[in-house]
N, C-alpha and C positions, 0 to 999 in steps of 0.2 A: 271470670268465665273462661274455661279451658278451650284451647284451640282444637279444631277438628283434626283428624289424621292427615288430611290433604293440605291443611294450612301450615302445618309445622315445616315441611320441606320447602314450601314456597317462601316462608319467612326466613328460613336459613339461607336460601338462594339469594333472596333480596339483600340480606345482611352481608353475604359474601361479595355480591356485586358492589355494594356500597363501599366496602373495605378496599376492593380492587381499584375502584375509581379514586378513592382518597389516596391510594399509594402512588398513583400516576401524577406526580407533580412535575413542574418544569425543572429541568436541571439547572444547577447554578451556572451563571455566566462565567466564561473563562477569565483568567487573570489577565488584565490589560497592561500590566507593568512590563512584561517581557513578551516578545513575539514567540509563537510556537517554533520549536526547533524543526528545521527542514529535514524531512525523512526521504521523500521521493527524489530530491535533487541529488543526493549521494548515489542512489541506485542508478540514476541516469548518467551522472558525470563520470563515474568510475569506468564503465565500459568504453566510453568515448576517449578517456585519457589513455586507457590501454591500447585502443586502436591507433591513436596518434603516435604512441611510443613504438608500436609495431610497424607503422608506416615507414619509418626510416630504415628499419632492418629489411623490409621487403624491397625498398628502393635500392639498397646496397646489393642485395642478392640479385636483383634484376640487372644491375649494371655489370656485375661479375659474369653473369650468364651471357650478356650481350658481348662482352669482351672475349669470352671463351669461344663463342660462335664465330665472331669476327676473326679470331686467331686461327681457327680451323679452316675457315673459308678462304684464308689468305688475304684478308682485307686489312 
């Protein structure tokens, strides 16, 4: 018995929905032998390390500036 004109698109839509649902399966679990590589920690640590390195330079420049001010003030 042939399908009516309205039943054919509905059957096609149902078949497409069934295929889409079948394609949505659970992803494979991650490999537990090795931990994931840290990604965000490098992005956080690098600016902090740069700031710590610059801290010494800023301290030295401040000491030189204080010494120059004291020398001009006669202290």
